[in-house]
Structures are given as structure tokens and as C-alpha cells.
KOLBATI-28554 format. One record per residue (C-alpha): x, y, z. Coordinates in pm, whole numbers, padded with zeros to 5 digits, always signed. Layout:
residues N
XYZ;...
end
This chain:
residues 166
+02477-00542-02381;+02621-00890-02343;+02843-01036-02609;+02825-01410-02620;+03148-01620-02618;+03077-01749-02969;+03071-01393-03096;+03403-01318-02926;+03590-01617-03077;+03458-01539-03424;+03206-01823-03473;+02855-01730-03569;+02590-01850-03324;+02219-01784-03325;+02156-01570-03021;+01818-01490-02876;+01763-01146-02730;+01609-01121-02388;+01483-00808-02204;+01634-00818-01853;+01448-00680-01557;+01462-00696-01178;+01231-00812-00901;+01398-00714-00577;+01754-00839-00586;+01687-01105-00851;+01735-01060-01227;+01507-01210-01488;+01486-01218-01867;+01202-01256-02111;+01226-01327-02485;+01230-00986-02653;+00996-01115-02926;+00723-01144-02662;+00760-00779-02558;+00517-00534-02712;+00621-00226-02516;+00752-00096-02183;+00543+00160-02003;+00602+00365-01685;+00384+00278-01386;+00030+00409-01414;-00269+00364-01195;-00482+00061-01281;-00857-00002-01250;-00909-00271-00986;-01122-00572-01084;-01353-00718-00813;-01280-01077-00706;-00957-01089-00917;-00670-01306-00800;-00430-01133-00557;-00155-01117-00820;-00379-00917-01062;-00334-00547-00989;-00618-00450-01224;-00653-00350-01587;-00547-00065-01809;-00688+00065-02139;-00404+00040-02389;-00521+00218-02705;-00867+00062-02673;-00745-00279-02557;-00824-00385-02199;-00503-00530-02065;-00480-00726-01735;-00187-00605-01521;-00012-00878-01322;+00219-00815-01027;+00493-01059-01127;+00657-01052-00783;+00323-01154-00626;+00252-01416-00896;+00589-01584-00825;+00521-01586-00452;+00765-01314-00361;+00530-01055-00204;+00372-00746-00350;+00559-00491-00566;+00571-00148-00405;+00573+00106-00686;+00878+00336-00715;+00997+00577-00985;+01167+00278-01158;+00859+00047-01155;+00744-00031-01506;+00482-00239-01685;+00619-00473-01950;+00343-00533-02202;+00374-00880-02348;+00205-01112-02599;+00144-01458-02445;+00020-01773-02614;-00330-01879-02525;-00513-02198-02600;-00645-02059-02932;-00491-01711-02974;-00235-01468-02836;-00328-01242-02545;-00180-00915-02426;-00085-00892-02057;+00115-00641-01855;+00376-00742-01598;+00464-00505-01310;+00836-00529-01241;+01080-00321-01027;+01274-00202-01330;+01418-00297-01663;+01791-00325-01726;+01888-00391-02086;+01865-00629-02379;+02088-00934-02360;+02213-01142-02650;+02219-01501-02524;+02310-01813-02726;+02159-02149-02644;+02492-02290-02516;+02507-02019-02249;+02178-02124-02090;+02213-02367-01800;+01925-02591-01684;+01762-02509-01357;+01674-02747-01084;+01384-02676-00850;+01616-02708-00550;+01815-02404-00664;+01527-02158-00685;+01213-02065-00499;+01002-02044-00816;+00836-02332-00999;+01100-02469-01234;+00835-02498-01506;+00831-02115-01525;+01208-02094-01581;+01363-02186-01921;+01713-02171-01775;+01971-01962-01600;+02251-01761-01758;+02549-01599-01598;+02604-01235-01701;+02918-01094-01544;+02876-01173-01173;+02499-01192-01192;+02263-01481-01258;+01963-01410-01485;+01661-01647-01477;+01501-01671-01819;+01121-01683-01778;+00897-01903-01982;+00610-01656-01999;+00377-01890-02190;+00407-02156-01917;+00346-01893-01649;+00013-01814-01814;-00095-02169-01895;-00145-02244-01530;-00510-02339-01460;-00551-02071-01190;-00496-01799-01454;-00837-01764-01609;-00776-01402-01697;-00843-01447-02066;-01136-01683-02059;-01347-01458-01833;-01481-01118-01914;-01284-00852-01731;
end
């Protein structure tokens, strides 16, 4: 777990916790308050005519949850499932209500405590992902972690997963 500089020098600082995970050789983080659960990879039921980044759906205790290949959604190719592949089940803001969605990622790492002063802005020239999907970048040891704005990722007009019957 990461200890923020403000915690080390004794000053209290409001830190936000992020679940860190990997897609290939890149590290990402998502606000832990959005995370509902982490599940091991399981087969999904394919949905005809779904976008290429939608792997299918799963039945999660009676709730039909769309499963999104995050690597594919971000334009980084398709995720090939391995023993470390997991589904991060998240709550995302919709136009009128929250929705549950699962993200397929290569693996989860840990929970990071990150204060606002540790987050650096991102410029679109530094990354190959739309800057609107990234809240900022933080340096953890020698690694850079991109903090995803999950709500922005799912507000895109081409994501009609929740408005249509699955």
C-alpha cells in the first residue's frame, strides 16, 4: 500500500483510495468507492450485434451485468484470458441512475491511498487514450498509474449498453 507524502510528514490529508490493476504493461486505478466486487474470470454469454469491446453478459445474483473488455474499449487490442484475468464489477453513473458493469482486466494489484496533491494532470500527447477518460497520473515508486474516470468512459454516446435491452 502506498503512503502519501502528507502522511509521512505528519500532516493530515484527505486521501482517496484507488484499486490498481494492469492492462498489459500499463497500470491503472479506479476509485475504490466505484468497485462492487472483484471476480475471477468466468465464461460470459455473448450478445448478438454488441460492440466489439463488449465480451457479453453474466448473471450476478439475478442481475444481468454487461462485461466490457477494457483493453479493447481503450483501443489496446483484445484481452487474452489468463489465470490472473479478473472482472472488476463497478457501479457507474448513468443519466438517471447507477448501473453495474464488469471490466475485464489483466490483473489487480492493490489498493492505493492517493491524495489530491499527488495527482498530476494528463495531456493527450502523453498517452494513447482519450484524456477525458483519465483523471490524472500518479507516480508510485518507479511506476506511473493512470487514474480512470469510469463515469466519463461510460458517458460516451457509443455506449448504449444501459439504454437497450440486453
